[in-house]
C-alpha positions as CSV (number, residue, x, y, z in Angstrom):
1,M,102.0,-41.4,-1.4
2,N,98.8,-42.0,0.6
3,R,95.8,-40.3,-0.8
4,L,93.0,-38.2,1.8
5,R,89.7,-40.2,1.6
6,Q,87.2,-38.1,0.4
7,R,83.9,-38.2,1.5
8,G,80.7,-36.2,0.4
9,F,77.0,-37.3,0.0
10,T,75.8,-40.0,-2.1
11,L,72.7,-39.5,-4.7
12,I,70.8,-41.3,-2.4
13,E,71.0,-39.3,0.3
14,L,70.3,-36.6,-2.0
15,M,67.4,-37.3,-3.2
16,V,66.1,-38.0,0.3
17,A,67.1,-34.4,1.5
18,L,65.3,-33.4,-1.3
19,V,62.1,-35.2,-1.1
20,V,62.4,-34.0,2.7
21,S,62.6,-30.3,1.7
22,S,60.0,-30.3,-1.2
23,L,57.7,-31.6,1.9
24,L,58.5,-28.8,4.1
25,V,58.0,-26.1,1.1
26,G,54.8,-28.1,0.0
27,M,53.5,-27.7,3.8
28,I,54.7,-24.2,4.4
29,L,53.1,-23.1,1.1
30,A,50.2,-25.1,1.8
31,I,49.8,-23.1,5.3
32,F,50.5,-19.8,3.6
33,S,47.8,-20.5,0.9
34,R,45.2,-21.0,3.7
35,M,46.1,-17.9,5.5
36,S,46.2,-16.1,2.7
37,L,43.0,-17.1,1.3
38,A,41.5,-16.5,4.7
39,Y,42.9,-13.2,5.1
40,R,41.3,-12.3,1.7
41,G,38.2,-13.7,2.8
42,Q,38.5,-11.4,6.0
43,Q,39.1,-8.0,4.2
44,Q,36.2,-8.7,2.2
45,I,33.8,-9.2,4.9
46,A,35.0,-6.5,6.9
47,G,34.4,-4.6,3.3
48,V,30.8,-5.4,3.3
49,Q,30.7,-4.8,6.8
50,Q,31.8,-1.5,6.3
51,V,29.7,-0.6,3.0
52,L,26.8,-1.9,5.3
53,A,27.6,0.4,8.4
54,A,28.0,3.6,6.4
55,A,24.5,3.0,4.4
56,R,23.0,2.1,7.9
57,A,24.4,5.5,9.6
58,T,23.1,7.7,6.5
59,M,19.3,5.8,6.6
60,E,19.2,5.9,10.4
61,L,20.2,9.7,10.2
62,D,17.4,10.9,7.5
63,A,14.6,8.5,9.5
64,K,15.3,10.2,12.9
65,Q,14.5,13.7,10.8
66,A,11.4,12.3,8.9
67,G,9.0,14.7,9.2
68,L,10.4,17.9,10.6
69,A,7.9,20.6,10.4
70,M,5.7,18.5,8.0
71,S,4.1,15.5,10.5
72,Q,1.1,15.2,8.6
73,G,3.0,15.7,5.3
74,F,3.4,17.8,2.3
75,K,1.6,19.2,-0.9
76,I,3.6,19.6,-4.0
77,A,2.6,21.3,-7.3
78,S,1.9,17.9,-9.4
79,D,-1.1,16.4,-6.8
80,A,-4.2,16.2,-7.9
81,G,-5.8,18.0,-5.7
82,P,-5.0,20.9,-3.7
83,G,-5.8,18.8,-0.4
84,T,-3.3,15.8,-1.3
85,M,-0.8,15.1,1.4
86,H,2.2,13.3,0.7
87,S,3.8,11.6,3.9
88,P,7.1,12.2,5.4
89,I,7.8,8.6,4.8
90,R,7.5,6.6,1.7
91,I,7.6,3.1,0.8
92,L,7.3,1.0,-2.2
93,N,6.8,-2.4,-1.4
94,S,7.9,-5.4,-3.2
95,S,7.2,-9.4,-2.0
96,T,9.6,-10.5,-5.0
97,G,12.3,-7.5,-4.8
98,P,14.3,-5.0,-3.0
99,D,11.6,-1.9,-1.5
100,Q,12.1,1.5,-1.9
101,I,12.0,4.2,0.5
102,A,12.3,8.1,0.5
103,F,12.3,10.3,3.8
104,F,11.0,14.2,3.7
105,Y,11.8,16.9,6.1
106,A,12.5,20.4,6.3
107,D,16.3,21.4,7.4
108,P,16.2,23.8,10.7
109,A,19.8,24.5,9.8
110,N,18.8,26.3,6.3
111,Q,15.4,28.5,7.8
112,A,14.2,31.8,7.5
113,V,10.6,33.5,9.1
114,V,8.1,34.7,6.4
115,A,7.2,38.6,7.3
116,A,4.9,39.4,4.6
117,V,4.0,38.6,1.1
118,V,4.2,40.7,-1.7
119,G,2.1,41.6,-4.1
120,T,-0.3,39.0,-5.2
121,W,0.4,35.4,-4.1
122,T,-1.4,33.8,-7.0
123,S,0.1,35.7,-9.5
124,T,3.9,35.7,-8.6
125,P,4.6,33.9,-5.4
126,T,7.2,36.1,-3.7
127,V,7.7,36.4,0.1
128,T,9.9,38.8,2.7
129,V,12.4,36.8,5.0
130,D,14.3,38.0,7.9
131,S,17.3,36.9,5.9
132,A,17.8,34.8,2.6
133,A,21.2,34.0,3.3
134,A,20.7,30.4,3.9
135,F,19.1,30.0,0.2
136,L,19.8,30.1,-3.3
137,A,18.0,30.3,-6.9
138,G,16.9,26.7,-7.8
139,D,16.6,25.4,-4.0
140,L,13.8,23.5,-3.1
141,V,12.0,24.8,-0.1
142,V,9.3,24.1,1.9
143,L,6.9,26.7,3.9
144,S,5.6,25.2,7.0
145,A,3.2,26.6,9.2
146,V,0.8,25.1,12.3
147,D,-2.4,24.0,11.3
148,L,-4.9,25.3,13.3
149,T,-7.6,23.2,11.5
150,M,-6.2,20.1,12.9
151,T,-6.9,19.8,16.6
152,N,-7.8,16.5,17.4
153,P,-5.2,14.2,19.8
154,I,-4.7,10.9,18.4
155,N,-6.1,9.3,21.4
156,P,-8.7,11.4,23.0
157,P,-9.4,12.9,25.2
158,A,-6.2,11.0,27.2
159,D,-3.7,12.7,25.0
160,A,-2.8,15.9,24.2
161,N,-2.8,17.6,20.9
162,I,-0.1,16.8,18.7
163,A,1.9,18.9,16.4
164,K,0.5,19.8,13.3
165,Y,1.9,21.7,10.1
166,D,0.5,22.9,6.8
167,A,3.5,22.3,4.8
168,C,3.9,22.6,0.6
169,V,7.3,22.3,-1.1
170,L,8.0,25.0,-4.0
171,Q,11.5,25.8,-5.6
172,I,13.2,29.3,-5.5
173,A,12.6,30.6,-9.0
174,T,16.1,30.9,-11.1
175,P,17.6,33.2,-12.6
176,G,16.5,36.4,-10.2
177,G,15.0,33.8,-7.3
178,I,16.3,36.1,-4.7
179,S,16.3,39.9,-4.4
180,G,18.0,41.1,-1.1
181,A,15.4,39.7,1.8
182,N,12.7,38.3,-1.0
183,I,12.5,35.2,-2.4
184,T,9.9,34.8,-5.4
185,F,9.3,30.9,-6.4
186,S,8.8,29.5,-10.2
187,T,5.4,28.6,-11.2
188,L,7.2,25.7,-13.9
189,P,6.8,22.0,-13.8
190,P,7.3,20.2,-11.7
191,W,7.8,21.9,-9.1
192,G,5.4,25.4,-9.3
193,I,2.0,25.4,-10.9
194,A,0.1,28.9,-11.8
195,G,-1.5,30.6,-8.8
196,S,0.5,28.0,-6.4
197,A,-2.5,26.6,-5.9
198,H,-0.9,23.9,-3.6
199,C,0.3,26.2,-1.3
200,T,-1.7,28.1,1.6
201,P,-1.1,31.8,1.0
202,P,1.7,32.3,4.0
203,I,1.2,34.5,6.7
204,A,3.8,36.3,8.7
205,G,5.5,33.9,11.1
206,T,5.6,31.2,8.6
207,M,8.8,29.1,8.5
208,L,10.5,28.8,5.7
209,Y,13.0,25.7,5.3
210,K,15.2,24.4,2.6
211,L,13.8,20.9,1.8
212,V,15.4,17.2,2.6
213,A,14.2,14.9,0.3
214,H,16.0,11.5,0.1
215,A,15.7,8.3,-1.8
216,Y,16.8,5.0,-1.6
217,R,16.7,1.8,-3.8
218,I,18.9,-0.4,-5.6
219,D,19.1,-0.1,-9.2
220,P,16.3,-1.7,-11.1
221,D,18.5,-2.4,-14.2
222,P,18.7,-6.1,-14.8
223,A,22.0,-5.8,-16.2
224,R,23.5,-4.2,-13.2
225,T,22.6,-6.7,-11.0
226,A,26.0,-8.1,-10.6
227,I,27.3,-4.8,-9.3
228,G,24.2,-3.9,-6.8
229,P,24.1,-0.2,-7.1
230,L,23.0,1.5,-3.9
231,Q,21.3,4.6,-5.8
232,G,19.9,7.7,-3.8
233,S,17.4,10.6,-5.1
234,L,17.9,14.3,-3.9
235,T,14.3,14.8,-5.0
236,G,12.8,11.9,-3.2
237,G,11.8,9.7,-6.3
238,L,8.7,13.1,-6.2
239,I,8.9,13.5,-9.7
240,G,8.3,9.7,-11.1
241,T,10.8,10.2,-14.1
242,A,14.6,10.4,-14.9
243,A,15.0,13.9,-13.2
244,D,15.1,12.5,-10.4
245,N,18.6,11.5,-11.1
246,W,19.3,8.4,-9.6
247,T,22.8,8.4,-8.2
248,D,25.0,5.5,-7.3
249,L,25.9,5.8,-4.1
250,A,27.8,2.1,-3.2
251,F,28.0,-1.1,-4.6
252,G,27.4,-4.9,-3.6
253,F,23.5,-4.5,-2.0
254,T,20.7,-6.7,-2.7
255,D,18.3,-6.1,-0.4
256,I,16.5,-3.3,1.3
257,Q,13.5,-4.5,3.4
258,T,11.1,-2.3,5.3
259,A,9.0,-3.0,8.2
260,L,6.6,0.0,9.7
261,A,5.0,0.0,12.8
262,V,1.8,2.4,13.3
263,Y,-0.2,3.5,16.3
264,D,-4.1,3.0,15.2
265,G,-5.0,2.8,19.1
266,D,-8.0,0.1,18.2
267,G,-7.0,-1.6,21.6
268,A,-6.8,-5.5,19.1
269,D,-4.0,-7.3,18.2
270,T,-4.8,-7.6,15.2
271,P,-3.5,-8.1,12.0
272,D,0.0,-7.9,14.2
273,P,0.4,-11.4,16.1
274,G,2.2,-9.0,19.1
275,T,1.5,-8.2,22.2
276,D,0.6,-4.5,21.7
277,G,-3.0,-4.0,20.4
278,D,-2.5,-0.3,19.5
279,R,0.6,-0.8,17.7
280,E,0.4,-2.6,14.4
281,W,3.6,-4.0,12.2
282,Y,3.0,-4.0,8.4
283,S,6.0,-5.8,6.6
284,G,4.1,-6.2,3.0
285,A,1.8,-4.6,0.8
286,M,0.1,-1.9,3.7
287,Q,3.0,-0.1,4.6
288,Q,2.7,1.1,1.1
289,T,-0.6,1.7,1.0
290,L,-0.3,3.7,4.5
291,T,2.5,5.8,3.3
292,Q,0.8,6.9,-0.3
293,P,-0.5,10.3,-0.9
294,I,-3.8,10.7,0.4
295,P,-6.7,13.4,1.2
296,K,-6.2,15.6,3.6
297,V,-7.9,14.4,6.9
298,D,-8.1,14.9,10.4
299,T,-8.2,11.7,11.2
300,Y,-4.3,10.5,11.4
301,V,-2.8,6.8,12.0
302,A,0.4,7.4,12.7
303,P,3.6,6.0,12.3
304,I,5.7,5.0,14.9
305,E,8.8,3.3,14.3
306,L,10.4,1.6,10.9
307,S,12.6,-1.1,10.4
308,I,15.1,-1.2,7.9
309,S,17.1,-4.3,6.6
310,L,19.9,-3.8,4.6
311,V,21.7,-7.0,2.7
312,A,25.2,-6.4,0.7
313,R,27.6,-9.0,-0.7
314,T,31.2,-9.4,-1.6
315,D,32.2,-8.1,-4.7
316,R,34.2,-11.6,-5.8
317,D,33.7,-15.5,-5.1
318,V,35.5,-16.5,-1.7
319,E,36.5,-20.2,-1.5
320,G,35.7,-22.4,1.4
321,I,33.4,-19.7,3.0
322,A,30.7,-18.9,1.2
323,T,27.2,-17.7,2.4
324,Q,24.6,-21.2,1.8
325,T,21.4,-18.8,2.1
326,T,20.4,-15.3,1.6
327,P,19.5,-13.9,5.0
328,D,15.6,-14.7,6.1
329,L,13.8,-11.3,6.2
330,I,10.6,-12.5,7.4
331,V,11.3,-14.2,10.7
332,N,12.8,-12.7,13.5
333,G,12.8,-15.4,15.9
334,T,10.2,-14.4,18.0
335,P,7.5,-17.5,18.4
336,N,4.8,-15.3,17.6
337,L,6.0,-13.4,14.7
338,T,7.3,-16.7,12.4
339,G,5.5,-17.1,9.6
340,T,3.8,-13.7,8.8
341,P,4.9,-12.0,6.0
342,D,2.7,-9.3,5.7
343,N,3.3,-8.3,9.9
344,N,6.3,-8.3,11.4
345,P,9.4,-6.2,12.3
346,I,11.8,-7.1,9.6
347,G,10.3,-7.2,6.2
348,D,8.5,-10.0,3.8
349,H,11.5,-11.7,2.0
350,P,12.3,-15.8,2.7
351,K,16.0,-16.8,2.6
352,V,16.7,-18.1,-0.9
353,T,19.0,-21.3,-1.1
354,L,22.3,-19.9,-3.2
355,P,23.6,-21.9,-6.0
356,W,27.1,-23.2,-4.5
357,A,25.0,-24.4,-1.5
358,I,23.7,-27.0,-3.9
359,D,26.7,-27.6,-6.2
360,P,29.9,-27.3,-3.8
361,T,31.9,-27.1,-7.1
362,L,30.6,-23.5,-7.9
363,P,32.7,-20.4,-6.1
364,G,30.1,-18.7,-3.9
365,R,30.3,-14.7,-2.2
366,I,29.7,-14.0,1.5
367,Y,26.5,-12.1,2.2
368,R,26.1,-10.1,5.3
369,Y,23.3,-7.8,6.7
370,T,22.1,-5.4,9.0
371,T,18.7,-4.5,10.3
372,F,17.9,-2.0,12.9
373,Q,14.7,0.1,14.2
374,V,14.3,3.9,14.3
375,D,11.7,5.8,16.3
376,L,10.1,8.6,14.1
377,R,9.9,10.9,17.0
378,N,8.8,14.1,14.8
379,L,5.6,12.2,13.4
380,G,3.5,13.4,16.4
381,V,3.4,9.6,18.4
382,G,6.3,9.1,20.9
383,R,6.7,5.4,21.9
């Protein structure tokens, strides 16, 4: 009887095949892992870019409208004196941490025209308007009238007179602040004061608007540094207490830097080492000085342009492509602005080397930033 020869794989052949297969699978897994890592990294970068874009759009919109119907500022009840004016843009500068910025303007979408004062302004401040439909009890509003006592142009006699306003902030009383076409204002702190002494009694034709007061900061609480909350206040930080109700808007932010350009008209190219002697950039403490409340004066050092830099980072560590340093928010690449932290269009924070750049074994994060400049067209001076 003939036996059929049986053929198959030997043990050695099986082992070779197993080794080859393992190598192929390992290579495929390594490629997949790298692709997956790169994909996750790009997803996180895209997320940071989206957050930066949204924050930029929000701040840019406020900056473009800052000063509408209150070009030279406005008065509030808590002012030390009736002549104190608050700037339509307020900057709190820090050379070691994020800056804080606030914008103030009248909302033209919600307005009314004052027809007359009802009764005695200093006892019960009440006005009759053409329509109170745009307002609710408790609303913060601004009374704005053309200021005929301030008529000097910025650069006489070459320039025409600029629009100047007498503006003050009030709060519609609650309850009962609105009755038909009559609007009564609160005389209680923080937005009111006995006799409403901070406001000039309005005359017929004075405009009444809802007030837009938006302030932005990064939460200063050290316990929240890791999540980097970008916060906003709907009172513009004017109260200066917890009543400003700072609310989280977004997360992952590490820095806000501002720089302010002003028109001084002196023709001297100092201290800004630029090329325009009439326009100077301030990125240090002077921008805070220029936007602090000041006594009402007929001279006007006008802000004309604002630069804002926002920095954000990924919310988790990323392998292999972490950022080595924080953004350099002093130098913008222009040679004559290099090394001038108090006078450049970027800010006053130098770059900082991150820990994982020194020790590559540490996990790291990806940082991104955006810098944008806005012309302050409502503050009385064209660029």
